[in-house]
N, C-alpha and C positions, 0 to 999 in steps of 0.2 A: 332592476329589481336588485335590492340589497339584501344581503343574508349574514347571518352569524359567521365569523371566521374564528381562526386560532389566535387572534391578536387582541381578544377581549373588546371587539369593537360592539358597543351596546346599543349603536344606532340600527333599528330595523326597519328597513323600507318594505312596507307590505303593499304590494301591487294588487290594486282592486280596480279591475276593468269596469267601468259603468257605461251605460248607453242611455244618454239623455237625448231626447228629441226637442229640437228648438228650431222652429221655422224650417221643419222638413230635413234638418241636417242633423247627423248623429255627432255627439260630443264624446271624444274618447278621453278618459281621465285616468291618471295614475295618482292615487293618495300616497303621499309620503309621510310615514310617521317619524318623529324624532324630536329631540329637545332644542335643537339648534336652529332650526328654521333655515338651513342652508341646504341648497341643491347644487349638484355639479354635474357636468356632462363632459363627453369626449367627442372631439371631431377630427376626423382624418379625410384628407381630400386628394384627389388624383393619383390614385393607385396605379393605374397603368400597368395592370398585370399582362405580361406579354410572353408569348412562346419563344421570343429571342432573349428574354430576361428573366429565367425562372427565380432568380435571387429575389425579385420584388415580393413574390407570393411568399417564399421560404421564410424570409426576414419578417413578413407580416404575421406569419403563423408563430414564430418563435417569439418575437418581441411584442408584438401588440396583445397576444394572448396573455402573457405574464402581466403586461401593464395594466390591462383591464381587469385582471383579478386583483391586483393590488389597490386600484382606485375604486372598483365597484361603482360606476357611474350610473345615474339614472336614466341617461340616454346615450347611445352611440350613433353619430352622425356621420355618414359617409356621402360627402358632397360632390359626387360625379367623378366621371372618367375612371371608371372601375377597371376597364380594360383599355388596351392600348390601339389595337386595330390598325397598326402600321406594320408594312413590310421591314426586312431588316435594315434596307437603305433609306428608311423612313419616306419614301416617296409614294406608295401604294397604300391608301386608307380605306378600308373596308372591314367589315365585321369577319371575326374568326370565331368559330363555335368552340375551338379547343381552348381559348382563352377564357370564355364563359364558364365552361366546365371547370377550369382550374380556380375561377374566382368562387364559384358555388362550393367547390370542396374546401378552399381556404376558410371561408366564412362558417361552414359547418364544424371545422375543427375549431375555430375561435370561438364560437358560441358554445359548444360542448366543454371545452377546457377552461373557459373563463367563468363558467357558472352562471352566465347572465341569461336572462329570457330572450328568445329570439325577437319578440315584439318590441324590444327596447332599441332594435337596430333599425335605423332608417336609412336606406341608400337611395340616392339619386342618380337619374340619367344625366351624364355630360355629353358634350359633343362627340367624344370619340367613341362613346356608346351607341352614337347615332349614325356614325358614318355608313352611308350607303343604304339606309334603312327606308325602304320606299312607303311602307304603311306600318303603323302600329299595330301590333298583333299578327303581322304577317310572318313570313317564313324566316325573315333575318332579323326580326326583332327578339333578339335573344336576352335582351334585358328583362322583357316580361316573362320569361321562362326561368331565368337563372338567378335573378336577383331576389334579395330578401322581399323588396316591395311587391315583386311579382307575385311571389309564393304566398304572402299574406293578402293578395288582392287588394292592395291599396291602389286600385286601378285609376283613381281620379288625378287630374293634373295638379290638384292642390289638396293637401292632407294636413289634419292639425292634430295636436295631442296637448293636454294639459296636465302638468305636474302641479299637484295641489298639496300644500302643507297647511298647518293650523292658521297661518296668517296671510298667505299669499297664493296667488295663482300664477303660474308661469306658463304661458301660451307659446307654444312651438308651432310654426306653420312651415311646411314645406311646399314647393312648386317646382315643377318641371316646365322649364321655357325653351327646350331643345326644339329644333324644327319639326312641324308635324310631317314634312316629307324631308328625310333625312338624305341630304347630298353627301357625296365623298368629300375628304378634305383634299386641297386646304380651302375650299369655299364653304366650310362648315365651321364658323369660328364665333359666332354671335349668339347670344340668346335671343329668342323671337316670342316674347310674351303677346297674347292675343287679348284683343278686348273682353272676350268671355273669361280668360285666365284673370284679368284684373278683377272683373266683377266678382269671381268666386273668392279671390284673394281678399278682397275687401270684406265680403261676407265672413269667412273664416276669422279675419283679425278682429271683427266687431262683436264676436259671438258672446262675450263676457261683459260687454259695455254697460248693459242696463239690468244684469241678473246677479251680480255678485258686488258685495261690499268689501271684500279683501282687497289688499294691494295687488295690482295686476302689472305683470311685466311681459312685454311682447317681443318674441324673438322670431325671426325669419330666417330660414336657411334655402339656399339655391345653389347652383353650380357658377352661374356666370356674374362677374362684377358688373356694376352699373355702367361702367365705361365701355363695356363690351355687350350690353343689351339694347336691342334696337327697340324704338317706339313702335306702338302699335298702328294699325290703319287710321285709327282716329287721332293719331299723335299724342296719345296718353302714354305715360311711362310708369315703371315700378316706383321711381323715387316719389311720385305725387301721392301714391297709395301708402307708402311708408310714412311719409310726414303726416298725412291726414289721420292715419290710424296710430300716431304716436308709438312707433315702433322703437324699441331701445337699441336693437342691434340686428344687422343683417349679416349672416355668415355665408361665406361663399368660398370658392376654389378657383380654378382655371389658370390662373397666371403663372403659377409655380415661383420657387423661392429665387430662381436665378435673376429675376428682376429687382429684388431687394428685399430687406427685413422689415420695412416699414409700409407694407401694402395696406395702409388703413386710411380711411377717409370719413371725416365729420361732415355730415350734411344738415343743412339748418335752411329753413324758410327764408328766402330771398325775396322780399317784396318788391324789389327794383326790377327784377326779371325772373320770369316763371322758368326759364330754361338756360342753364349755364353750360355753354359748349367746353369751356376751360375752367378748371379750377387750380391755381397755382400751388397750393399748398394743401397739406393734409387738413388743417382747419379751414373751414370754408369763410369764416370771418373771425376776427379776434373779438372775443367776448370779454367785455371789461367787467361783466357782472354789476352793472350800475343800476339795475332794476331795483325799485323800492320794494321792501320785503314784504309789504302789505300785498304784493302782486304774486307772491311766491306760490300761492295755490293754483295758479294759471300754468297749464301744462304747455310746455315748450315744444313746438313743432320741430323735432330734430332726431337723428339717429346716427348710430356709428356704422360704418360699413367695414367689415373685418375680413380680410381675404386670408385664406389659409394656404400656407406653404404646401409643397407636394410631398406625397410619399415616394413619388417615382426615383428621385434622386436624393433628396434631402432626408428622406425618412422622417418627415415632420408630423408631430402630433400635437393637439391643443386641449387644454383643460380650462373649462369655464365654469365659473361659480357664480350663483345668483345668491346673495346674503343680504336678506332684508330689502330687496329691490336693488341692492347695488351690484353691478355686473363687473367681474374681473376675469382675467385670464392670463395663462402663460402659454407661449409657443416654445416647444423644445424639439430636439430630434433624438431619434433612437439609432443613430449611425453605428454606434459602438455596443448596442444591445440595450435592454430595459435598464431604466434608472433605478439605483437603489432606493434612493428618497426622492420624492417630488413635493415642492412646497409652493403653494399658491396664497399669497396675502390677500384677504378680502376686505380689510380696512386697517388703515387708510388706503384710499385708491391712488393709482399711479396718475400723478398731476398732467402727464402728457396725453391720457386718454379719456379726461373727465368730460362728462356732457355738461351742456350749458345749464341744464336743469340742476344737476348735481352741484355745480359751481354756485348756484343761487341759494341752494341749500346749505352750502358750507357758509356763505357769506351771511345768511340770516339765521344760522345756528339752528336750523329746523332739522338737523340729522337725527336719525334714530339710533340709539346705542352708540354713541360715540365715546364712551367711557373705557372702552378696551380695544386694544389692537388685536386683530383677529386674523387667523390664517389656517388654512388647510394642510395637513401634512399627510402624505401617504408613503408606506414603506413596506419593503417585504420582510423586515425584520422588526423586532420591538424598538421602538424609539425610547431613549434613555433621557434625552434632554432637548428642549428647542429653546433657542435664546434669540430675542430681539434685540437689534442694535439700530441706534439712529445717529447719523452723523450730520455734522454742521459744516457746510462749504464756504462759509462766509470769509474766512481768511484765505481763501484760495486754494487750501488743499482740505482734506476731510479729516475731522477729528470727532472722536466718539463723545456723545452728550448724554446718551442714555444705553444702558445695558441692563436687559432684565429676562429673567426666566418665565416661561409661558407654561401655564396648567392646561392640561388635556381634558377634554370632554368630547368623547368619541374622536373622529378625524380632526375636530376643530380645537385648535390652540388659542388662548386668550392670554392677555395680561393687562391689568388696569394701567391707565396713564393719564396725565395732566394734558389734554389736547390743547388747553389755551395757552400752554408754554411754547407751543411750536406754531403760532399763528405769526406769520412773517409776510411782508410785501412781496418777497421773491417766491414765485412758485417753485423754484428749485435750489433753495437753500438747505432744506433738509432731505436727507436720503434714508432709505429704510433698507435694512437687511435682516434676514431671518436664517439662523443657522440650526440645523438639526443633527443630532448624532444618535447612530443606533447602537443595539447591544454589541456589534461587531466592530465597533469603533469607527464605522464609516461616517464620515462628516460632509454634510453638503449644505451650501450657502446658496441663497438667491442672488441674482444680480441686483446691483444697487438701483434702487427705484426712488425717483423724486416724488414727493407728496406736498400738497397745499391744502391748508385749512382756513384760507381766507377768500376763497372764490376767484382765484387765478389760475390759469392754465400754463404749464411749461412749454416751451416751444419745441417742436419737433418738425423737421423739414423733409421734403422728398428729395432724393438724389434725381438726377435727369431721368434715368430709367425709370424710376417709380413714378415720376410725373408723367412720362410717356404712356404707360399703361394704365394708370389709375386717374390722372387729372385731366384725361381728354374725352369726350363724348364722341367716340369714333363714328358712330352710326350717323350722328348729326353732321360730323365734319366730312364725310365722304364726297357729298356733292360739291360742297365749296372748293375742296381740294381738287376734285376733277375738273370743274370748271376753271378754276385757277389756271389750270395748265393750258386750257384752251385760250384763256386771256393772254398769257404769256406767248403763245403761239400767234395770236393775232398782232401783237406788238411786234413780232419778229418778222412775220411773214405778211402781213397786210398793211401794217401802218407805213413802212417805207413806201409802198406804191402809192399810198394816199398822199403822203408828203411830196413826192416827185410830182404827181399830177397835180396838185394844188399848187406848189411854188414854182414849177416849171423850170427846175434847174438840173443841171448834170451833176449828181452826186458821185464824183470820182475820188481817187486817191489823192490827187493833187488838190482837190476842194477840201478834202478832210485834212490834209497838211496845213492848209491855209486857214481853216476853220475848225479847230479841234474842239471836240465837245462830244458829250455822249450821243445825243440826238443825231448829230451829223456822222458820227461814227457808225452807229447801228444802220443809219439810213443808207451810207455807203457800202457796208459790208453786205446788207441783203439786196440792194440795188445790184451788186455783183453777182449774187445767186441767182438774179433773173437772167444774167447774161449766159448762164449755163443752159443750153437747150433743154426745155421740158422739165427741168428740175422743180421749179417752182410750182408747175402744175401737178406733177406727180405727187409732190409732198402734200399739197393742199388736198388732193384727192384722197390720200391716204388717211389724212386726219378726218375728213367727212366719212369715209368708210367706217373708221372706228366709232363714230356716233350713230350711224344708221344701220349698220350691218353686224352680223354675227362674228364674234372673234374666233371662237373654237366650237368643235362638236366633240362630245365626250361621252363615255360611260359613266353616269353619274351614281348609279346603284351598285350595290355589293355583286350582284349578278343577274343577268338578264335584262329586260326591258329594252325599250327604245332608247336610242341616243338623245341627249339633250343637246341643246346649242346655248353658248353664253354670250351675251351682250354687256354693256356697261351697266345695265340695269337689273342684271341677274341671269339666272337660267331659266329656259323654257323647256319643259318636259311633257307637258300635256298639249297635244296639237288638235284636239277636237274642235275647238273653235278659234279658227286661225284669225279671225276679225278681233277677237278680245283674248290675247294671249295673257296668261298669268305668269309673272317673273317671280321666282324664288331665288333665296341665296342672296338678298340685298340686305345689308352692305357687305356681306361675307366676301363677294367677288372683288372688294378693294384690295385683297391681297395678292391679285394678280393684275388688275387694272392700273393701280398706282405706281408699283414698281415699273411697269412697262413704260407708262407715260413719262416719269421722271427720271428713270435710270437708264432708258433706252432710246425713247423717241426724242426727248429733250436734248439730250447729249448729241444725238445725231444730227438734229437741226442746228445745233451749235458748231458742229465740225463742218457742216455744209458751208455755213457762213465763213468759218476760219479758212477752209480750202479755197473758196471764191476769193476771199480777201488776199490770202498769200499769193494766188496767181497775179491778182492786180498789183501787188507791191513788186512781184518779180518783172512783171512787164514794165513797170516804170523804172526799174532798175537797169534792164536793158536798153531800154530807150535813152536813159542818160548816158550810158557807156557808147551807144553808136552815135551820140552827138558829139563826142570829144574828138578834137583834131589830133590827127596822126602826124608825127614829125618824122620826115625822111633825113636821116643824118649819115655820118660815116659808117666804116665797118664796125669799128668797135662800139659806136653808139648803138648800132644795129644788132649787135650781140647781146648788149645789155637789154634792148628792147624786146629781142627774142625772149630771153629769160623772164623779163617781165609780163611778156604775152602769156607765157606757159603759166606762171604763178596766178596770172589774172584769170585764166581759164579755170583754174582749180578753186580759186575763191568763188568765181562764178557758179561753178557746180556746187560748191557748199552752200551758196547762198539759196540756190534752188532747193537742194535736196534735204538739207537739215531741217528746215521747218516742215516740210512734207513728210520726212521720216517720223517726225514727232506726232503729225497728225495721223499717220498711218497706225501708229502704235495706239493711239487713243481709239482709233476706229476699232482696231482689233480687239480693245479692251471692252468697247460697247457690244461688239459682235459675241464675245466670250459671255458676258453676262446674259446676253439674250439668248445664246445656246443653252446655258444653264436653266433659264427659265423654261424654255422649249422641252428640253430633256425632262424636266420635273413634271410638266404638264402631260407629256406623253405617257409617263409612268402612272400618274394620278389618274388619268382618264382614259388610258388605253387608246392613244391617239396615233394616227399615222400623219405625219406633218404635211405630207404631199396631198392627202385627201381630206383630212379634218380640220386643218388650219393653215392652207397655204398662205394666205394674206399676211396673218399674224406672224408666221414663221420666217417668211422670206423676204417681206417688202424691205425692212430696214437693211439687211445685209446688201441686197440687190441695189438700193439705192445708194448707200455707201460706195459699192464698187462702181456705180455709175459715175458718180461725182469725180472721182479719183481718175477713171478712164477718161472723161471728157475734158479734163484740165491738165492731161500729162504733156500737152504742147502748148505752146503760147498762142 
């Protein structure tokens, strides 16, 4: 809701709630009156209000309240993880009602002091808000009682709202894809959309397709990025719906700023494959924009996924504008307090985040209102001047080619320009900067932003951490990663036996010295493992156990309820029908399974082989020494031989214990890693390792101890 303020803002946003029935579904509409046809919203994500960190709520009250009163957005989106739900050591993850009370009080303060209407706030449930919640609406579902969404009875899993101006409809659709049965962390990490949710989402997104002649922009917001969203039971996913419905942007959170500043991803229909497990860079494919202009009217199936940084540590906040169908945004932080001035350029657009459709419009010169540079400016004091500066980087450094004062119309500042003068084959030749000065002399400039007016997109690459969390479809990759481990285990443990039985050879250390190679080396090493009594069979039995039996048993809900047990397929918490068990928490359990397999079990197998090989090498060394002839000489010669004998024994000991000592150190490192994993699970699920996870907790340490015990003598 926009109201009159002391800074002569003449745009009045009159909120008029209308209820229109269309196909049995209610349409919620906010009509926005203004001359500029520009709409802006605010997004904050991952607040993580915590009893252990009261500064998060206090800073939110102080900083966000003032910022919202300055910006006066049409909507405020809070995209999940409203509370933290963690113990002070971060190991126990379940609901805490006092955190929800703090969240409710904070939001009441923000709504009252900012002057915004409560209905403009949309908060979503994140995975932290779902830790240990067995049933929605139950005793521990504090989100339904304390959130704004719960108080306003937005009880559906999908909700929608339309911001309507004189020339455009902007459809916002929210959805909740958290687990229907909320497990404790850490096995509560992924979004779990259902087929029913996708059907509802599709319905909400299509509500204006045949009933409005206005320009339509569709924006979806949720908590989980697509890289951490599982497919439905029928193998459908959110990306398919977003592409089908020509969504412009998907706003989400979850990942936090620690993974990088460019957690953005461009999705476009790939006609080669329907499902990409890995996307190597921000842009799914380089769009050369060579389409013919007569096809410009065809809607491109694409959207931008824009992850939002966290409030928890980064104090991040986003302002997004929709200006005549063009979407732009700035992400900033309030670590040092509210900003005196906030500037958001709305045209030209940042060439790093252009959509393919927008690129085609640039190329075909079909953009609307390109005669002015446009920017939103928000300030707590009166703005005295706003200046636009354009720099040319073609000479290797930046030199100014345009400087002009912008004129004010409400919060929008514009200045005419000759856009054709800035058409260039390079998408990053020209850079835009806007500078604002207020009545107190405070000067603020935007970060330099590349822009392109010829249908090309500037390059922007992920760091390896950004690729790790945004570029991989982890739900789809879990099983390939899991079975890849067993493929490695097969090569290490089974293949040597097959080779020996087929080729009928004795693969010893002497054979390896004579026939060096990877295959002969691995075959020799793990043939030696078979010479350690029972070790090969014990290891094989443990690997089979991990596939067919439960790993751990734990308390998966906040309080009470039966204990569940976890396998590599997920958790089982309902034992009513033993013949048809339901596994939940897939692929969330990968955070336990994958580290155990690759950082505990696989190193242990390698250590088994190394210990067996070390014993064989040492045995060969002893045999070579015993085969030497001893010379009986004179006294002096005997004295020298005695000294040589003593030094030889020392060298012999070093030969035996130096490699073994290194292997013991590696074994202790593996056991330490395993101990940390077990300790974390004990805290997370209230486990007794002797009762609830004996095979998981003790098998690897006992096997390592066994192999060193059995090889201590020749």
